[in-house]
Backbone as numpy.savetxt, mean C-alpha at the origin, in Angstrom:
# Nx Ny Nz CAx CAy CAz Cx Cy Cz
-3.14 -4.17 -16.65 -3.95 -4.62 -15.23 -3.03 -4.85 -14.14
-2.38 -3.71 -13.48 -1.41 -3.59 -12.62 -1.91 -4.54 -11.30
-1.00 -4.84 -10.43 -0.71 -5.57 -9.20 -0.15 -4.93 -8.21
-0.62 -4.33 -7.11 0.24 -3.49 -6.27 0.27 -4.21 -4.97
1.43 -4.54 -4.50 1.81 -5.55 -3.40 2.13 -4.52 -2.31
1.69 -4.65 -1.02 2.09 -4.06 0.27 2.79 -5.01 1.19
4.04 -4.41 1.32 4.90 -5.69 2.18 5.48 -4.50 3.09
5.29 -4.99 4.70 6.08 -4.34 5.37 6.12 -5.64 6.82
7.46 -6.30 7.20 7.39 -6.84 8.46 7.25 -6.61 9.42
7.22 -5.01 9.59 6.74 -4.37 11.05 5.54 -4.27 11.22
4.46 -4.66 12.05 3.47 -4.08 12.40 3.26 -2.54 13.04
2.22 -1.80 12.68 2.10 -0.60 13.01 2.98 0.48 11.98
3.19 -0.07 10.71 3.99 0.69 9.62 2.84 1.35 8.95
1.56 1.18 9.10 0.38 1.63 8.26 0.33 1.00 7.06
0.50 -0.28 7.02 0.41 -1.14 5.70 -0.95 -1.30 5.44
-1.75 -1.61 6.05 -3.26 -1.94 5.56 -3.91 -0.58 5.74
-3.32 0.53 6.31 -4.31 1.59 6.03 -3.80 2.19 4.72
-2.39 2.20 4.40 -1.97 2.53 2.89 -2.62 1.80 1.76
-2.83 0.65 2.09 -3.40 -0.34 1.21 -4.97 0.11 0.91
-5.55 0.26 1.91 -6.91 0.72 1.91 -7.44 2.01 1.24
-6.58 3.00 1.68 -6.64 4.18 1.38 -6.39 4.12 -0.61
-5.41 3.57 -0.88 -5.12 3.52 -2.36 -6.28 2.83 -3.09
-6.68 1.59 -2.51 -7.96 0.86 -3.00 -9.09 1.85 -3.27
-9.23 2.74 -2.09 -10.72 3.22 -2.05 -10.40 4.58 -3.05
-9.41 5.09 -3.20 -9.11 6.28 -4.34 -9.00 5.82 -5.59
-8.60 4.84 -5.92 -8.95 4.12 -7.27 -10.07 3.73 -7.67
-10.97 3.34 -6.65 -12.50 2.89 -6.83 -12.93 4.00 -7.08
-12.71 5.44 -6.86 -13.43 6.57 -7.45 -13.75 6.50 -8.95
-12.75 6.09 -9.64 -12.81 6.29 -11.01 -12.55 4.71 -11.93
-12.05 3.82 -11.14 -11.92 2.22 -11.70 -12.32 1.24 -10.85
-12.68 0.28 -11.01 -12.78 -0.91 -10.45 -11.43 -1.72 -9.99
-11.54 -2.26 -8.60 -10.35 -2.48 -7.98 -10.88 -4.11 -7.12
-9.80 -4.72 -6.80 -9.78 -5.79 -6.01 -8.76 -5.78 -5.09
-9.04 -5.74 -4.08 -8.01 -5.68 -2.61 -7.90 -7.11 -1.94
-7.10 -7.91 -2.12 -6.85 -8.79 -1.32 -6.40 -8.77 0.01
-7.26 -9.29 0.74 -6.65 -8.91 2.12 -6.30 -10.14 2.84
-5.08 -10.46 2.67 -4.34 -11.82 3.27 -3.98 -11.50 4.70
-4.18 -10.53 5.38 -3.83 -10.43 6.73 -4.82 -11.38 7.60
-4.25 -12.44 8.21 -5.08 -13.25 9.07 -6.45 -12.57 10.02
-6.04 -11.37 10.27 -7.36 -10.51 10.87 -8.41 -10.14 10.08
-8.06 -10.02 8.78 -8.69 -9.50 7.91 -9.23 -8.30 8.18
-8.76 -7.10 8.60 -9.26 -5.89 8.86 -9.88 -5.23 7.62
-9.58 -5.49 6.22 -10.22 -4.79 5.42 -11.44 -5.45 4.79
-11.54 -6.65 5.13 -12.67 -7.13 4.96 -13.86 -6.67 5.89
-13.48 -6.84 7.31 -14.07 -6.02 8.31 -14.68 -4.92 7.82
-13.82 -4.01 7.48 -14.12 -2.41 6.91 -15.26 -2.60 5.91
-15.02 -3.68 4.80 -15.73 -3.67 3.49 -17.33 -4.05 4.18
-17.52 -4.40 5.44 -18.76 -5.06 5.84 -19.71 -3.80 6.16
-18.90 -2.80 6.40 -19.79 -1.57 6.55 -20.54 -0.89 5.86
-21.32 0.16 6.05 -22.03 1.07 4.90 -21.07 1.58 3.87
-21.86 1.98 2.86 -21.14 3.04 1.77 -19.74 2.39 0.96
-19.36 1.07 1.18 -18.17 0.64 0.61 -18.43 0.72 -0.91
-17.21 1.33 -1.53 -17.69 1.73 -2.81 -17.93 0.43 -3.74
-19.07 0.91 -4.60 -19.37 -0.31 -5.49 -18.20 -1.01 -6.53
-17.28 -0.03 -6.65 -16.04 -0.41 -7.56 -14.98 -1.06 -6.79
-15.47 -1.60 -5.57 -14.12 -1.92 -4.68 -14.52 -3.51 -4.27
-13.85 -4.54 -4.61 -14.13 -5.81 -4.21 -13.05 -6.51 -3.14
-13.67 -6.87 -2.00 -12.36 -7.51 -0.87 -12.49 -9.10 -1.47
-11.41 -9.56 -1.36 -11.22 -11.09 -1.19 -10.14 -11.41 -0.21
-10.54 -12.47 0.53 -9.85 -12.59 1.94 -9.75 -13.94 2.10
-9.71 -14.99 0.96 -9.40 -16.30 1.14 -7.75 -16.63 0.40
-7.01 -15.96 0.47 -5.63 -15.98 -0.25 -4.58 -16.36 0.96
-4.04 -17.67 0.59 -3.07 -17.89 1.55 -1.93 -18.23 0.83
-0.68 -18.94 1.35 0.36 -19.23 0.46 0.24 -20.42 -0.29
-0.99 -20.97 -0.26 -1.28 -22.31 -1.42 -1.86 -21.74 -2.55
-2.51 -20.74 -2.38 -3.27 -20.25 -3.65 -3.09 -18.88 -3.76
-2.16 -17.87 -3.39 -1.82 -16.33 -3.65 -1.66 -16.42 -5.16
-0.81 -16.93 -5.85 -0.93 -16.62 -7.16 -2.14 -16.84 -7.81
-2.72 -17.82 -7.65 -4.02 -18.09 -8.49 -5.18 -17.01 -8.22
-5.06 -16.53 -6.70 -6.01 -15.61 -6.51 -6.22 -14.42 -7.19
-4.71 -14.03 -7.04 -4.30 -12.63 -7.98 -4.41 -12.98 -9.30
-4.34 -13.81 -9.92 -4.58 -14.14 -11.41 -5.97 -13.71 -11.74
-6.69 -14.48 -10.91 -8.12 -14.58 -10.98 -8.54 -13.17 -10.83
-8.09 -12.30 -9.81 -8.72 -11.21 -9.55 -8.45 -10.08 -10.83
-7.15 -10.51 -11.21 -6.77 -9.60 -12.60 -7.47 -9.81 -13.51
-8.28 -10.84 -13.78 -9.27 -11.04 -15.10 -10.45 -10.13 -14.71
-10.77 -9.83 -13.38 -12.11 -9.33 -13.12 -12.11 -7.58 -13.21
-10.78 -7.00 -12.47 -10.78 -5.82 -12.05 -9.18 -5.31 -12.95
-9.13 -4.25 -13.45 -7.86 -3.50 -14.12 -7.32 -3.32 -12.74
-7.25 -3.08 -11.77 -6.37 -2.94 -10.53 -6.35 -4.22 -9.51
-5.29 -4.51 -8.79 -5.32 -5.53 -8.07 -4.44 -5.11 -6.84
-4.72 -4.91 -5.42 -4.04 -4.53 -4.45 -4.11 -5.50 -3.27
-2.71 -5.82 -2.88 -2.68 -7.02 -1.88 -1.87 -6.93 -0.68
-2.60 -6.72 0.28 -2.11 -6.42 1.54 -1.63 -7.58 2.49
-0.49 -7.90 2.77 -0.05 -9.09 3.01 0.08 -9.12 4.62
0.46 -10.37 4.98 0.63 -10.80 6.55 2.24 -10.26 6.60
2.51 -9.70 7.86 3.85 -9.18 7.50 5.10 -9.96 7.76
4.80 -11.15 8.09 6.16 -12.16 8.49 5.89 -13.44 7.94
5.17 -13.46 7.01 5.06 -14.84 6.23 5.78 -15.02 5.32
7.19 -15.43 4.80 8.13 -14.99 3.85 7.70 -15.50 2.61
7.13 -17.00 2.74 6.73 -17.58 1.51 5.55 -16.99 0.69
4.56 -16.31 1.38 3.38 -15.65 0.93 3.78 -14.26 0.28
4.70 -13.62 0.99 5.46 -12.56 0.45 6.09 -12.62 -0.75
7.15 -13.84 -0.96 7.71 -13.98 -2.14 6.65 -14.39 -3.32
5.70 -15.00 -3.05 4.75 -15.51 -4.02 3.82 -14.15 -4.63
3.42 -13.46 -3.80 2.80 -12.09 -4.28 3.62 -11.24 -4.90
5.01 -10.88 -4.28 6.07 -9.83 -5.04 6.26 -10.83 -6.58
6.19 -11.85 -6.68 6.42 -12.54 -7.88 5.38 -11.95 -9.07
4.29 -11.45 -8.57 3.46 -11.04 -9.51 3.06 -9.75 -9.40
4.08 -8.73 -8.62 3.78 -7.52 -8.54 4.09 -6.40 -9.77
3.52 -5.58 -10.07 3.92 -4.78 -10.98 4.45 -3.50 -10.27
4.37 -3.55 -9.31 4.79 -2.29 -7.95 4.74 -2.82 -6.60
5.68 -2.64 -6.03 5.64 -3.02 -4.29 5.76 -1.98 -3.42
4.65 -1.59 -2.65 4.78 -0.47 -1.69 5.45 -0.87 -0.37
6.58 -0.16 0.30 6.71 -0.53 1.39 6.44 0.71 2.60
5.69 0.49 2.97 5.33 1.63 4.16 6.12 1.47 5.40
6.58 2.53 5.71 7.77 2.74 6.91 7.54 4.07 7.60
7.25 3.93 8.82 7.52 5.07 9.60 8.89 5.77 9.91
9.12 6.76 9.90 10.19 7.49 10.10 11.31 7.35 11.47
11.58 6.03 11.53 12.21 5.81 12.76 13.20 4.81 12.34
14.44 4.89 13.51 15.33 3.80 12.85 15.00 2.31 12.71
14.30 1.97 13.91 13.64 0.79 14.26 12.67 0.26 12.49
11.57 1.09 12.54 11.17 0.92 10.95 11.56 1.06 9.61
12.96 1.90 9.70 13.81 1.43 8.63 14.50 0.25 8.68
14.75 0.04 9.90 15.45 -1.54 9.83 14.62 -2.41 9.01
13.33 -2.43 9.54 12.45 -3.62 8.94 11.95 -3.28 7.63
11.68 -2.11 7.05 11.88 -1.56 5.73 12.96 -2.17 4.66
14.10 -2.21 5.48 15.06 -2.98 4.85 15.06 -4.30 4.39
14.69 -5.11 5.80 14.25 -6.36 5.50 13.40 -6.74 4.34
12.23 -5.64 3.95 11.33 -6.25 3.07 11.92 -5.51 1.40
12.83 -4.84 1.59 13.67 -4.56 0.25 14.29 -5.76 -0.02
14.98 -6.49 1.05 15.75 -7.80 1.01 15.01 -8.58 -0.03
13.77 -8.93 0.35 12.66 -9.88 -0.10 12.73 -9.39 -1.60
12.46 -8.53 -1.91 12.04 -7.91 -3.20 13.62 -8.12 -4.29
14.60 -7.74 -3.52 15.74 -8.32 -4.46 15.72 -9.86 -4.73
15.52 -10.43 -3.66 15.56 -11.95 -3.88 14.65 -12.49 -4.88
13.21 -11.79 -4.95 12.45 -12.24 -5.86 13.05 -11.83 -7.20
13.53 -10.83 -7.35 14.26 -10.25 -8.33 15.20 -11.12 -9.13
15.86 -11.98 -8.20 17.05 -12.64 -8.77 16.27 -14.15 -9.20
15.10 -14.62 -8.33 14.68 -15.57 -8.69 13.85 -15.70 -9.88
13.27 -14.43 -10.23 12.28 -14.24 -11.45 13.24 -13.50 -12.52
14.58 -13.17 -12.29 15.26 -12.36 -13.24 14.66 -11.34 -13.96
13.73 -10.57 -13.15 13.05 -9.29 -13.58 13.19 -8.29 -12.66
13.11 -6.93 -13.04 13.27 -6.04 -12.11 11.89 -5.89 -11.45
11.71 -5.50 -9.89 10.18 -5.47 -9.48 10.36 -3.96 -9.00
9.45 -2.79 -9.70 9.50 -1.62 -8.99 8.90 -1.49 -8.07
9.61 -0.92 -7.07 9.13 -0.21 -5.66 9.14 1.16 -5.15
8.52 1.30 -4.17 8.97 2.60 -3.54 8.60 2.53 -2.15
9.18 3.13 -1.35 9.12 3.08 0.02 8.32 4.47 0.64
7.19 3.83 1.23 6.15 4.94 1.81 6.29 5.54 3.16
6.83 6.63 3.47 7.16 7.16 4.75 5.35 7.73 5.50
5.09 6.75 6.05 3.85 7.01 6.93 3.76 7.61 8.34
2.51 8.19 8.84 2.25 8.71 9.93 3.24 9.95 10.22
3.58 10.55 9.39 4.06 12.18 9.59 3.53 12.93 9.96
4.04 14.00 10.78 3.76 15.32 11.04 3.57 16.25 10.00
2.23 16.67 9.34 2.11 17.51 8.39 2.74 18.46 8.29
3.24 19.32 9.73 3.55 20.54 9.45 4.99 20.62 10.08
5.54 19.50 10.70 6.90 19.29 11.36 7.68 18.05 11.16
8.98 18.78 10.51 9.71 17.15 10.03 10.80 17.21 11.17
10.81 15.82 11.86 11.65 15.68 12.96 13.02 15.32 12.24
14.13 15.82 12.85 15.40 15.58 12.59 15.86 14.11 11.95
15.22 13.25 13.15 15.51 11.87 12.86 14.61 11.16 11.46
13.53 11.77 11.31 12.97 11.41 9.95 13.42 11.68 8.64
13.72 13.03 8.85 14.53 13.54 7.52 15.92 13.02 7.35
16.85 12.91 8.50 18.07 11.85 8.38 17.84 10.69 7.69
16.97 9.69 8.18 16.41 8.47 7.79 16.03 8.64 6.30
15.43 9.46 5.76 14.92 9.77 4.55 15.96 9.77 3.52
16.88 10.71 3.96 18.12 11.12 3.04 18.96 10.26 3.16
19.02 9.22 4.06 20.13 8.06 4.38 19.26 7.20 2.99
18.23 6.59 2.98 17.49 5.92 1.98 17.76 6.59 0.52
17.40 7.70 0.58 17.64 8.30 -0.98 19.32 8.23 -1.37
20.27 8.35 -0.47 21.81 8.26 -0.64 22.01 6.86 -1.18
21.25 5.81 -0.40 21.59 4.67 -0.66 20.88 4.03 -2.22
20.26 5.14 -2.98 19.53 4.50 -4.03 18.34 3.95 -4.07
17.56 3.97 -2.54 16.39 3.35 -2.41 15.16 4.37 -3.16
14.47 3.79 -3.78 13.33 4.59 -4.37 12.17 5.01 -3.17
11.70 6.06 -3.39 11.18 6.57 -2.15 9.75 7.22 -2.85
8.70 7.46 -2.36 7.50 8.23 -2.88 7.67 9.55 -2.35
7.41 10.52 -3.16 7.72 11.68 -2.98 6.51 12.34 -1.51
5.45 11.71 -1.80 4.30 11.70 -1.12 4.34 10.92 0.31
4.04 11.63 1.53 3.84 11.01 2.80 2.74 11.00 3.24
2.54 9.80 3.72 1.08 9.66 4.30 1.23 10.11 5.78
0.05 11.08 5.79 0.07 11.84 7.40 -0.50 10.88 8.30
-0.12 11.67 9.46 -0.67 11.04 10.82 -2.12 12.13 10.87
-3.32 11.64 10.59 -4.54 12.11 10.44 -5.81 11.30 11.03
-6.31 12.10 11.97 -7.47 11.35 12.26 -8.36 10.45 11.56
-8.60 10.98 10.36 -9.40 10.45 9.56 -8.87 8.90 8.89
-7.70 8.96 9.03 -7.34 7.52 8.60 -7.34 6.43 9.66
-7.55 6.97 10.65 -7.91 5.95 11.78 -9.38 5.80 11.92
-10.00 6.87 11.49 -11.60 6.89 11.58 -11.91 5.78 10.33
-11.27 5.59 9.61 -11.83 4.46 8.35 -12.33 3.44 8.99
-11.34 2.68 9.91 -11.68 1.54 10.55 -12.43 1.62 11.63
-12.43 2.93 12.38 -13.20 3.06 13.56 -14.61 2.90 13.17
-14.99 3.72 12.06 -16.43 3.77 11.63 -16.76 2.91 10.30
-15.84 2.28 10.07 -16.18 1.48 8.94 -16.71 2.13 7.56
-16.11 3.36 7.24 -16.59 4.08 6.44 -15.57 4.72 5.13
-15.92 4.80 4.22 -14.85 5.63 3.25 -14.60 7.23 3.72
-13.38 7.56 3.25 -13.02 8.97 3.83 -14.25 9.95 3.42
-14.47 9.74 2.32 -15.83 10.79 1.96 -17.14 10.79 2.56
-17.26 9.41 3.54 -18.70 9.57 4.20 -18.04 9.91 5.69
-17.16 10.01 6.15 -16.92 10.15 7.39 -17.64 11.54 7.71
-18.25 11.88 9.04 -19.05 12.78 9.53 -18.01 14.04 9.94
-17.96 15.01 9.64 -16.83 16.05 10.16 -17.10 16.40 11.77
-18.56 16.19 12.05 -18.73 16.16 13.22 -18.06 15.30 14.22
-17.78 14.33 13.79 -17.19 13.26 14.31 -15.37 13.20 14.10
-14.80 13.61 12.99 -13.71 13.54 12.72 -13.43 14.96 11.95
-12.01 15.13 12.89 -11.44 16.39 12.48 -10.73 16.70 10.92
-10.66 17.49 10.13 -9.74 17.62 9.05 -9.65 16.78 7.94
-11.21 16.38 7.80 -11.36 15.44 6.87 -10.76 15.89 5.31
-10.97 17.16 5.16 -10.70 17.48 3.86 -9.10 17.36 3.43
-8.45 17.68 4.47 -6.88 17.61 4.48 -6.50 16.37 4.36
-7.16 15.06 4.76 -6.80 13.74 4.91 -6.96 13.45 3.28
-8.41 13.73 2.71 -8.62 13.11 1.70 -7.83 13.84 0.63
-7.10 15.24 0.50 -6.13 15.74 -0.13 -4.92 14.90 -0.30
-4.51 14.51 1.06 -3.63 13.51 0.98 -3.27 12.53 0.64
-4.52 11.52 0.73 -5.17 10.21 -0.32 -5.11 10.40 -1.41
-5.35 11.92 -2.01 -5.36 11.95 -3.57 -3.94 11.92 -4.12
-3.20 13.02 -3.60 -1.81 13.23 -3.86 -1.05 11.90 -3.87
-1.50 11.19 -2.96 -0.88 9.64 -2.80 -1.16 8.67 -3.71
-2.13 8.50 -4.15 -2.89 7.79 -4.93 -2.46 8.50 -6.51
-2.38 9.47 -6.59 -2.07 10.01 -8.13 -0.33 9.81 -8.31
0.34 9.62 -6.93 1.91 9.38 -7.60 1.80 7.80 -8.00
1.29 7.21 -7.09 1.34 5.48 -7.36 0.87 5.71 -8.73
-0.33 6.08 -9.19 -0.50 5.88 -10.86 0.38 6.21 -11.63
0.97 7.53 -11.15 2.05 7.89 -12.14 3.50 6.81 -11.81
3.69 6.37 -10.98 5.01 5.29 -10.66 4.51 4.22 -11.72
3.19 3.70 -11.68 2.77 2.67 -12.50 2.86 2.91 -14.17
2.37 4.21 -14.47 2.52 4.55 -15.83 4.02 4.55 -16.23
4.98 4.97 -15.37 6.04 5.27 -15.96 7.11 3.77 -15.84
6.51 2.97 -15.13 7.05 1.64 -15.27 6.69 0.74 -16.61
5.19 1.26 -17.07 4.62 0.56 -18.07 5.25 1.18 -19.35
5.77 2.22 -19.51 6.35 3.05 -20.42 7.59 2.55 -20.79
8.42 2.37 -19.60 9.67 1.80 -19.55 9.84 0.48 -19.94
9.10 -0.62 -19.66 8.79 -1.75 -20.19 8.56 -1.71 -21.63
7.78 -1.07 -21.94 7.37 -0.99 -23.33 8.26 -0.25 -24.24
9.38 0.28 -23.92 10.42 1.13 -24.50 11.58 -0.25 -24.62
11.53 -0.99 -23.85 12.91 -2.06 -23.21 12.76 -2.80 -24.89
């Protein structure tokens, strides 16, 4: 029953979008609870729209006083739990990371975002010291151009990898369909091609991203079983 936690100190990195896309993809074949711990509750608002997957449940009453209990309760109901955290509250981040089987750190390919991603990685390392266990994680590069790689973005990704920082191979592209999720309060599969362009390409990107995350979870479980 894996718990996947999304952490990013910087707004605009695509944290909530990344969490929702993953939850929506998992809900195609399994039940999933997404804990919307953002004070603005964007995912709860999205779920109030039509065609929300029957396999997807949104919980929005988590805070630093009950986060662990909320995660544990969700894990008893669904095999997957996804946590979208407020970006700045350190205590709630530590609590959620303490329960994580995988932490995803969304980051755009800019120097400013890379610096903020490094802050999130320090939180993960802090939790590892406190709990005396390794916390699997991966940096997810978001809002990239699917056809053009900028020199700055490429340089930062290489810098991350050279520093031994785990990176997802899949990037989440800048797609109108990902923005339209919240504009129309619809899953990707229910967006209207008359309103939104390149939905098929966005779905393919989302599927590749979800498949890589599931692969990371399986690899982590196999490593734990072999230890």
